[in-house]
VOPAGU-2260 file (C-alpha; in pm, 1 decimal, decimal comma):
REM VOPAGU-2260
SITE   aa  ch    i         X         Y         Z
SITE  MET   A    0    6526,3    8424,2   10501,5
SITE  GLY   A    1    6595,6    8162,5   10770,0
SITE  GLU   A    2    6436,1    8175,5   11113,6
SITE  ASN   A    3    6768,1    8264,1   11276,9
SITE  VAL   A    4    6840,4    8555,8   11041,3
SITE  THR   A    5    6758,0    8888,4   11205,5
SITE  VAL   A    6    6904,3    9132,6   10951,3
SITE  GLU   A    7    6948,8    9068,3   10579,7
SITE  LEU   A    8    7100,7    9309,4   10327,9
SITE  LYS   A    9    7097,5    9236,0    9955,2
SITE  ASN   A   10    7300,7    9446,1    9712,1
SITE  LEU   A   11    7264,4    9752,0    9936,3
SITE  ARG   A   12    7379,3   10066,8    9757,9
SITE  MET   A   13    7367,9   10429,1    9861,0
SITE  SER   A   14    7494,3   10746,6    9698,3
SITE  TYR   A   15    7514,1   11106,3    9812,0
SITE  GLY   A   16    7513,0   11301,2    9488,2
SITE  ALA   A   17    7789,2   11162,3    9266,6
SITE  LYS   A   18    7962,3   10987,3    9556,8
SITE  GLU   A   19    7874,1   10619,1    9596,1
SITE  VAL   A   20    7903,5   10543,2    9967,8
SITE  LEU   A   21    7778,8   10182,3    9968,2
SITE  LYS   A   22    7873,8    9965,0    9672,6
SITE  GLY   A   23    7665,0    9652,1    9705,2
SITE  ILE   A   24    7658,8    9523,3   10063,8
SITE  ASN   A   25    7538,0    9165,3   10105,9
SITE  LEU   A   26    7501,5    9047,1   10461,7
SITE  GLU   A   27    7310,6    8804,6   10684,2
SITE  VAL   A   28    7314,2    8851,7   11060,4
SITE  HIS   A   29    7184,3    8585,3   11297,8
SITE  LYS   A   30    7029,0    8561,3   11641,9
SITE  GLY   A   31    7278,1    8568,5   11925,1
SITE  GLU   A   32    7558,7    8727,8   11725,5
SITE  ILE   A   33    7761,0    9017,2   11864,1
SITE  ILE   A   34    7879,4    9189,9   11549,9
SITE  GLY   A   35    8186,8    9406,1   11576,6
SITE  TYR   A   36    8103,2    9651,5   11298,6
SITE  ILE   A   37    8413,5    9851,9   11214,9
SITE  GLY   A   38    8549,5   10073,7   10940,4
SITE  THR   A   39    8741,6   10391,4   10872,8
SITE  ASN   A   40    8563,2   10727,1   10873,8
SITE  GLY   A   41    8367,2   10754,8   10549,3
SITE  ALA   A   42    8383,2   10381,1   10478,7
SITE  GLY   A   43    8002,4   10345,6   10486,0
SITE  LYS   A   44    7964,6   10192,5   10830,9
SITE  SER   A   45    7738,9   10460,9   10979,4
SITE  THR   A   46    7536,8   10486,6   10658,1
SITE  THR   A   47    7463,8   10113,1   10668,2
SITE  ILE   A   48    7344,2   10133,0   11027,5
SITE  LYS   A   49    7129,1   10441,1   10965,0
SITE  ILE   A   50    6963,1   10272,4   10666,8
SITE  ILE   A   51    6877,1    9967,3   10879,2
SITE  LEU   A   52    6740,9   10199,0   11149,0
SITE  GLY   A   53    6526,3   10383,3   10894,7
SITE  ILE   A   54    6705,5   10713,9   10953,8
SITE  VAL   A   55    6848,1   10737,8   10600,4
SITE  GLU   A   56    6640,1   10684,2   10285,4
SITE  GLY   A   57    6721,9   10678,0    9914,4
SITE  TYR   A   58    6908,0   10346,9    9906,9
SITE  THR   A   59    6869,7   10072,3    9649,5
SITE  GLY   A   60    6869,5    9701,6    9724,3
SITE  GLU   A   61    6680,8    9513,8    9992,2
SITE  VAL   A   62    6686,5    9552,0   10370,3
SITE  LYS   A   63    6499,9    9302,5   10587,0
SITE  VAL   A   64    6479,1    9319,7   10964,4
SITE  LEU   A   65    6326,6    9023,7   11146,6
SITE  GLY   A   66    6192,0    8898,4   10814,4
SITE  ASN   A   67    6019,2    9222,4   10713,7
SITE  ASP   A   68    6121,0    9447,8   10425,6
SITE  ILE   A   69    6163,0    9787,3   10595,0
SITE  SER   A   70    6061,1    9973,3   10278,8
SITE  LYS   A   71    5714,8    9814,3   10306,0
SITE  ASP   A   72    5672,6    9846,7   10680,9
SITE  PRO   A   73    5897,6   10129,0   10804,9
SITE  ILE   A   74    5752,1   10163,5   11155,5
SITE  GLU   A   75    5655,1    9837,1   11325,1
SITE  TYR   A   76    6001,1    9675,8   11324,9
SITE  LYS   A   77    6142,5    9972,1   11517,1
SITE  ARG   A   78    5957,9    9851,6   11826,6
SITE  LYS   A   79    6201,8    9560,7   11835,1
SITE  ILE   A   80    6529,6    9748,9   11804,3
SITE  GLY   A   81    6735,6    9962,5   12041,3
SITE  TYR   A   82    6994,0   10224,6   11949,1
SITE  VAL   A   83    7270,1   10416,2   12124,0
SITE  PRO   A   84    7416,3   10672,6   11880,0
SITE  GLU   A   85    7772,2   10798,9   11911,2
SITE  VAL   A   86    7643,7   11154,0   11961,7
SITE  ALA   A   87    7295,6   11168,4   12108,2
SITE  ASP   A   88    7051,5   11454,8   12143,1
SITE  ILE   A   89    6916,3   11379,2   12487,7
SITE  TYR   A   90    6643,1   11593,7   12641,1
SITE  ASP   A   91    6862,6   11704,9   12928,1
SITE  ASN   A   92    6617,9   11953,8   13073,9
SITE  LEU   A   93    6413,5   11651,9   13181,2
SITE  THR   A   94    6483,4   11437,4   13483,6
SITE  ALA   A   95    6584,4   11075,4   13425,4
SITE  ARG   A   96    6238,2   10968,8   13543,0
SITE  GLU   A   97    6070,5   11199,5   13289,7
SITE  TYR   A   98    6303,3   11104,3   13005,9
SITE  LEU   A   99    6292,3   10727,4   13053,0
SITE  THR   A  100    5915,4   10710,2   13104,2
SITE  PHE   A  101    5876,6   10922,8   12790,0
SITE  ILE   A  102    6095,9   10676,7   12594,2
SITE  GLY   A  103    5895,4   10387,4   12736,4
SITE  ALA   A  104    5569,8   10550,0   12624,4
SITE  LEU   A  105    5705,8   10572,3   12267,9
SITE  TYR   A  106    5733,7   10192,8   12274,4
SITE  GLY   A  107    5382,2   10153,2   12414,8
SITE  LEU   A  108    5491,8   10061,7   12767,5
SITE  SER   A  109    5294,5   10169,9   13074,4
SITE  TYR   A  110    5427,6   10449,3   13292,4
SITE  GLN   A  111    5421,0   10232,5   13604,7
SITE  LEU   A  112    5617,9    9949,3   13441,4
SITE  VAL   A  113    5885,2   10178,6   13299,2
SITE  ASP   A  114    5910,8   10385,2   13616,4
SITE  GLU   A  115    5980,1   10074,5   13822,1
SITE  LYS   A  116    6219,4    9914,4   13571,3
SITE  ALA   A  117    6412,2   10235,9   13506,5
SITE  LEU   A  118    6482,6   10299,7   13874,4
SITE  ARG   A  119    6603,9    9941,5   13924,7
SITE  LEU   A  120    6828,8    9964,7   13616,9
SITE  MET   A  121    6972,6   10295,5   13736,5
SITE  LYS   A  122    7048,8   10135,4   14072,3
SITE  ILE   A  123    7258,2    9869,1   13897,4
SITE  PHE   A  124    7465,1   10149,2   13743,5
SITE  GLY   A  125    7486,8   10328,9   14078,8
SITE  ILE   A  126    7291,6   10639,8   13976,0
SITE  ASP   A  127    6947,4   10577,4   14127,8
SITE  ASN   A  128    7008,2   10869,5   14365,9
SITE  VAL   A  129    6976,1   11114,7   14073,3
SITE  TYR   A  130    6658,8   10964,4   13924,8
SITE  ASP   A  131    6470,4   11290,3   13984,8
SITE  SER   A  132    6759,7   11522,8   13899,2
SITE  ARG   A  133    6775,4   11702,2   13566,3
SITE  ILE   A  134    6998,0   11523,4   13315,7
SITE  ASN   A  135    7186,0   11846,5   13237,7
SITE  SER   A  136    7344,4   11811,8   13583,8
SITE  TYR   A  137    7485,5   11467,0   13495,7
SITE  SER   A  138    7842,0   11383,8   13397,7
SITE  LYS   A  139    7913,0   11243,6   13051,3
SITE  GLY   A  140    7932,1   10891,3   13190,9
SITE  MET   A  141    7600,6   10925,3   13373,4
SITE  LYS   A  142    7431,3   11046,3   13053,7
SITE  GLN   A  143    7577,0   10746,1   12871,0
SITE  LYS   A  144    7423,2   10513,8   13128,9
SITE  ILE   A  145    7082,6   10678,0   13071,2
SITE  LEU   A  146    7118,6   10623,8   12695,6
SITE  LEU   A  147    7206,7   10257,3   12749,2
SITE  ILE   A  148    6906,5   10208,2   12977,0
SITE  ALA   A  149    6677,4   10385,6   12727,4
SITE  SER   A  150    6796,7   10158,9   12445,5
SITE  MET   A  151    6709,3    9841,4   12637,7
SITE  LEU   A  152    6400,6    9933,5   12842,1
SITE  HIS   A  153    6166,6    9768,0   12591,6
SITE  ASN   A  154    6369,3    9444,1   12570,0
SITE  PRO   A  155    6460,2    9477,0   12199,0
SITE  ASP   A  156    6559,2    9184,3   11977,3
SITE  ILE   A  157    6834,8    9384,6   11805,0
SITE  LEU   A  158    7068,6    9642,9   11957,7
SITE  PHE   A  159    7275,9    9895,4   11765,5
SITE  LEU   A  160    7549,8   10043,5   11982,9
SITE  ASP   A  161    7785,7   10313,1   11855,9
SITE  GLU   A  162    8074,7   10371,9   12100,1
SITE  PRO   A  163    7853,6   10257,5   12390,9
SITE  LEU   A  164    8134,7   10264,7   12651,0
SITE  SER   A  165    8218,5   10631,5   12595,3
SITE  GLY   A  166    8266,4   10808,1   12927,5
SITE  LEU   A  167    8191,8   10505,3   13145,5
SITE  ASP   A  168    8398,2   10420,5   13451,8
SITE  ALA   A  169    8585,9   10088,8   13463,9
SITE  ASN   A  170    8323,6    9909,7   13675,4
SITE  SER   A  171    8039,6   10015,1   13445,2
SITE  VAL   A  172    8239,5    9900,8   13140,9
SITE  MET   A  173    8262,7    9552,5   13292,3
SITE  ILE   A  174    7889,4    9552,8   13367,8
SITE  VAL   A  175    7796,6    9657,6   13012,2
SITE  LYS   A  176    8021,3    9392,7   12856,8
SITE  GLU   A  177    7857,7    9125,6   13071,9
SITE  ILE   A  178    7510,0    9258,4   12987,6
SITE  LEU   A  179    7585,0    9222,1   12616,1
SITE  LEU   A  180    7714,6    8868,2   12661,1
SITE  ASN   A  181    7398,9    8776,0   12855,0
SITE  LEU   A  182    7175,1    8926,4   12587,3
SITE  SER   A  183    7365,7    8734,6   12320,8
SITE  ARG   A  184    7306,5    8408,9   12506,9
SITE  GLN   A  185    6934,2    8490,3   12504,7
SITE  GLY   A  186    6941,5    8516,9   12124,5
SITE  LYS   A  187    6957,3    8896,1   12095,6
SITE  THR   A  188    7152,4    9039,7   11803,4
SITE  ILE   A  189    7400,7    9316,2   11881,6
SITE  PHE   A  190    7575,4    9548,9   11637,5
SITE  TYR   A  191    7872,5    9690,3   11826,5
SITE  SER   A  192    8055,6    9975,3   11657,6
SITE  SER   A  193    8370,5   10122,4   11810,1
SITE  HIS   A  194    8711,8   10258,0   11720,2
SITE  ILE   A  195    8855,7   10089,5   12031,0
SITE  MET   A  196    8977,3    9775,7   11858,4
SITE  ASP   A  197    9077,7    9575,7   12164,1
SITE  VAL   A  198    8721,1    9599,5   12301,2
SITE  VAL   A  199    8573,0    9491,3   11965,6
SITE  GLU   A  200    8823,9    9205,6   11956,7
SITE  ARG   A  201    8727,2    9079,4   12302,4
SITE  ILE   A  202    8351,6    9115,9   12290,9
SITE  SER   A  203    8254,6    9023,4   11932,2
SITE  ASN   A  204    8195,7    8671,8   11805,7
SITE  ARG   A  205    8187,3    8804,0   11449,7
SITE  ILE   A  206    8370,6    9102,1   11303,4
SITE  ILE   A  207    8264,5    9283,6   10987,4
SITE  LEU   A  208    8503,1    9538,6   10841,1
SITE  ILE   A  209    8366,5    9793,1   10594,7
SITE  ASN   A  210    8617,1    9962,2   10366,3
SITE  ASN   A  211    8539,5   10194,3   10075,7
SITE  GLY   A  212    8171,0   10102,3   10074,1
SITE  GLN   A  213    8223,4    9725,2   10066,8
SITE  ILE   A  214    8268,8    9440,4   10312,6
SITE  ALA   A  215    8644,3    9386,6   10324,8
SITE  ALA   A  216    8645,8    9118,4   10597,1
SITE  ASP   A  217    8385,1    8903,4   10773,2
SITE  GLY   A  218    8453,4    8637,5   11035,5
SITE  SER   A  219    8552,3    8571,0   11394,6
SITE  PHE   A  220    8869,1    8733,2   11524,8
SITE  GLU   A  221    9047,7    8398,7   11506,9
SITE  GLU   A  222    8939,0    8352,7   11143,3
SITE  LEU   A  223    9057,9    8701,0   11050,4
SITE  LYS   A  224    9386,3    8644,1   11228,4
SITE  ASP   A  225    9439,0    8314,9   11040,0
SITE  ARG   A  226    9397,2    8498,0   10707,6
SITE  SER   A  227    9632,9    8777,9   10804,5
SITE  SER   A  228   10000,4    8803,1   10888,6
SITE  GLU   A  229    9913,2    9038,8   11175,1
SITE  GLY   A  230    9821,9    8962,5   11537,0
SITE  SER   A  231    9585,8    9218,3   11689,6
SITE  LEU   A  232    9259,4    9341,0   11539,3
SITE  GLU   A  233    9408,6    9688,8   11512,0
SITE  GLN   A  234    9698,4    9550,5   11305,9
SITE  ILE   A  235    9461,6    9343,3   11089,6
SITE  PHE   A  236    9244,0    9652,4   11038,5
SITE  ASN   A  237    9542,4    9859,3   10928,1
SITE  GLN   A  238    9660,8    9585,2   10692,2
SITE  ILE   A  239    9322,1    9545,8   10523,7
SITE  THR   A  240    9257,0    9919,4   10492,6
SITE  GLY   A  241    9611,9    9984,5   10375,7
SITE  PHE   A  242    9689,4   10233,0   10652,4
SITE  ASP   A  243   10055,4   10188,9   10741,6
SITE  GLU   A  244   10165,2   10549,0   10794,3
SITE  TYR   A  245   10055,8   10593,0   11154,0
SITE  GLU   A  246   10406,9   10567,9   11301,6
SITE  THR   A  247   10548,4   10819,4   11052,6
SITE  LEU   A  248   10259,1   11061,4   11101,4
SITE  ALA   A  249   10279,0   11034,4   11480,6
SITE  GLY   A  250   10651,2   11106,5   11470,0
SITE  GLU   A  251   10594,2   11406,7   11246,7
SITE  PHE   A  252   10322,2   11538,2   11479,8
SITE  VAL   A  253   10548,9   11513,8   11785,5
SITE  SER   A  254   10838,3   11680,5   11602,5
SITE  ILE   A  255   10615,7   11976,5   11510,3
SITE  ILE   A  256   10490,9   12035,2   11865,3
SITE  GLU   A  257   10848,6   12018,3   11991,7
SITE  GLU   A  258   10955,8   12302,4   11764,0
SITE  ALA   A  259   11059,4   12618,4   11946,2
SITE  ILE   A  260   10782,5   12875,3   11976,4
């Protein structure tokens, strides 16, 4: 495993009962890469990520993170990763101060350091005025900002972001995109998973498409476009996954709702 390789998967397979979800994933991810990690529902994308994070067990094959086999050391590497899940269970009876200092403590950071950093990070997102308010009083976008801050408080080497822009206002979206580009320049590795293809297209320097438990495409957007007859990432995605019925289905949907009640 080279010095620049942060995540390495060898013949990764995973089954749930008789259903084989991952069918031999081989992948090397390097420092500074922003990976657009995309796939249809049930393609194996989320399973891959959860295996790397140590959330899902029972796989076969080899998973190395920062040079360490996670089956041999399942805890230590987690200090160096950050994660924003698509649907998060956030302790919303806590204030942001309580929640973020608690997260910091899990990573071994001092209360004073986290307290200071968290307030400054919240100020950048324009929500420092609610630092001592309970999170259950926050809007969806405000909660998303807290999750983003929590994922990066400890300065991780690898970030896993699942629909990280969900609920954010336009200004915050621009800030987050620029944050990710800055982290990439510093050598951080970012797995960016989203169903919003135009965002993946713009922000990723490498796109990996999972289809039916296998890697169906791997390369920059320009490389994928050169191999395809289509123009946008959404069109390339549909071509590779074989989904070409969206116009017909949309038309059928509209015709049904227009029927007289």
